[in-house]
SEMAR-276638 format. One record per residue (C-alpha): x, y, z. Coordinates in steps of 0.25 Angstrom, whole numbers, plus 2048, in hexadecimal, padded with zeros to 3 digits. Layout:
BEGIN
XYZ
...
***
This chain:
BEGIN
D42B7FC5C
D3FB75C67
D4BB6FC6E
D4DB60C6F
D4DB5AC7D
D5AB58C84
D60B4AC80
D61B46C8E
D51B47C8F
D4FB3DC84
D52B30C8B
D53B22C83
D48B18C84
D4BB0FC90
D4EB00C8E
D43AF7C93
D47AF2CA1
D45AE3CA2
D3FADDCAF
D47AD8CBA
D44ACACB5
D48ACCCA7
D55AD3CAC
D58AC7CB5
D55ABDCAA
D5CAC4C9F
D67AB9C9E
D5DAAFC9A
D56AB8C90
D59AB9C81
D5FAC3C79
D57AC9C6D
D5BAC4C60
D54ACEC57
D52ADDC58
D48AE6C52
D50AF3C52
D48AFEC4C
D46B08C46
D3DB10C50
D2FB14C4C
D30B0AC41
D26AFFC46
D30AF7C4E
D26AF6C5A
D1BAF0C51
D25AE7C4A
D2AAE2C57
D1CADFC5C
D19AD7C50
D25ACEC50
D24ACCC5F
D17AC5C5D
D1FAB9C58
D20AAFC63
D2EAADC5E
D32ABBC62
D35ABAC71
D2FAC5C79
D37AD0C80
D35AD9C8C
D34AE6C83
D33AEAC75
D3FAF3C76
D49AEDC7E
D53AF8C7A
D5FAF1C81
D68AF3C75
D66B02C75
D66B04C84
D71B08C8D
D77AFBC92
D73AF0C87
D77AE2C8B
D73AD4C88
D6CAD2C95
D64ADEC93
D60AD9C85
D5CACCC8B
D54AD1C97
D49AD7C8E
D48ACAC85
D41ABCC87
D48AB1C8F
D4FAA6C89
D47A9CC90
D3AAA1C8A
D40AA1C7C
D44A93C7E
D36A8FC82
D30A96C76
D3AA90C6D
D36A82C72
D27A85C70
D28A8DC63
D34A87C5C
D3CA8FC52
D43A9DC55
D40AA8C5F
D45AB6C5E
D47AC1C69
D48ACFC65
D48ADEC69
D42AEAC62
D47AF8C64
D47B03C59
D52B0AC60
D5CAFFC5D
D5DB03C4E
D61B11C51
D6AB0FC5D
D78B0FC59
D7EB06C63
D73AFBC62
D78AF3C56
D85AF0C5D
D7EAEDC6B
D74AE4C64
D7FADCC5D
D88ADBC6A
D7CAD7C73
D73ACFC6A
D7DAC9C60
D7FACCC51
D74AC2C4D
D68AC9C52
D5DACDC47
D59ADCC46
D4CAE2C40
D4BAF0C3C
D3FAF8C38
D41B05C31
D37B10C2E
D36B1CC25
D40B24C2D
D39B31C2A
D2CB2BC30
D34B24C3B
D3AB31C40
D2DB38C40
D27B2CC48
D32B2CC51
D31B3BC55
D22B39C57
D25B2DC60
D2FB35C69
D25B41C6A
D1AB37C6F
D24B32C79
D27B40C7E
D36B3EC7B
D36B48C6F
D32B57C71
D36B5CC63
D2DB5CC57
D32B53C4B
D39B5EC43
D41B63C4F
D44B55C54
D4BB51C47
D52B5EC47
D58B5CC55
D5AB4DC53
D69B4FC4F
D6CB57C5B
D64B4EC64
D6CB41C5F
D79B48C5D
D84B3EC63
D7AB34C68
D7DB29C5E
D8CB2AC61
D89B2AC70
D81B1EC6F
D8CB17C68
D97B1CC71
D91B19C7E
D8CB0BC80
D81B0EC8B
D7CB1BC85
D6EB1EC81
D68B29C7A
D5AB2FC7B
D5BB39C70
D61B2EC67
D55B25C69
D4AB2FC69
D4EB3BC60
D54B33C54
D49B36C4A
D51B38C3E
D5DB30C42
D55B23C44
D51B24C35
D5FB22C31
D5DB13C30
D69B0FC28
D74B14C32
D6CB0CC3D
D6BB00C35
D7AB00C31
D7DAFFC40
D75AF2C41
D7AAEDC34
D88AEEC39
D85AE7C46
D7CADCC40
D7DADBC31
D71ADCC27
D6DACDC28
D68AD0C37
D60ADCC34
D52ADDC2E
D4EAEBC2A
D3FAEDC27
D37AFAC24
D2CAFFC2D
D23B03C21
D23AF4C1D
D1FAF0C2B
D14AFBC2C
D0EAF5C1F
D0FAE6C24
D13AE5C32
D10AD6C33
D19AD3C27
D24ADBC2C
D24AD4C3A
D23AC6C33
D2FACAC2B
D37ACEC37
D33AC0C3E
D37AB9C31
D44AC0C32
D46ABCC40
D43AADC3C
D35AADC42
D28AA9C3C
D1EAB4C39
D13AB8C43
D05AB3C41
CFBABEC3E
CF6AC6C4A
CF0AD3C4E
CFBADEC4C
D02AE3C59
CFDAF1C5D
D04AFCC57
D10B01C60
D16B0FC60
D0BB15C57
D0EB23C53
D05B2EC53
D02B2EC44
D08B3BC41
D10B3CC34
D1BB46C30
D17B51C27
D1AB4EC19
D25B58C17
D2CB53C24
D2BB45C1F
D31B48C12
D3DB50C18
D3FB44C22
D3FB3AC16
D48B42C0E
D52B43C1A
D51B34C1C
D53B31C0D
D62B2FC0D
D61B26C1A
D56B1EC13
D5FB1CC07
D6AB17C10
D61B0DC17
D5CB08C09
D6BB06C05
D6EAFFC12
D62AF6C11
D63AF3C02
D54AF6C00
D4CB03BFF
D45B09C0B
D36B0BC0A
D36B1AC0E
D34B26C05
D3FB30C04
D36B3CC05
***
């Protein structure tokens, strides 16, 4: 059986480094007031690009600021990648009404420390958007993504077999050490990231259900404009005018799991999906097998 690479060889994705100008001007920059927190490989980049076409969504330096899952999160680091308060005030004078600033990072949903960090740094009244995909297809797509990046060396079957050993102790280490980061936790969590209920429970405990909008990727894939306008409405913003769709980001290679493997994955995730449905109070759109 192929062996997994050593944990130390799998490094976390680094945070974007703001320019010197942004770092010096950080005290005059705003904090994000909403987060698109995941899940990875569920269409978050496309949704983020669509809502960001709104002139009332303030631009930021990077799609994934990642500060809240980084080694030294702080309010200044959050501010440094956002727009300035001066520009927000000018836009407010010109456009009137509300403007919003956000961050989108699909690792936030899964990272065990991020809900508490987000509440402490950004406040308890930020809005949160979650996009969830069939966990079986999400796991497969995640693995293909890591293979394309050159991070993953194992085939899918071996990767999920070794996942428990790769992730052993990583969640607790991230919780126990405030500056810890973990490459295996971020990159090799194919099945673990599909246990959506336990991840959402951490965010619900930190913010409450009234601050979290949970959507399904399958609805977004069918009607991306409708989904993005639903998010804008939930953020208190008008819908976007019709326009050419943004280019597809992070497109996969088109490979789909073999039917027998997909059936096994869906059977494995069935109890987790039931738990999620109970938590949300509505059914999930994914088959059990």
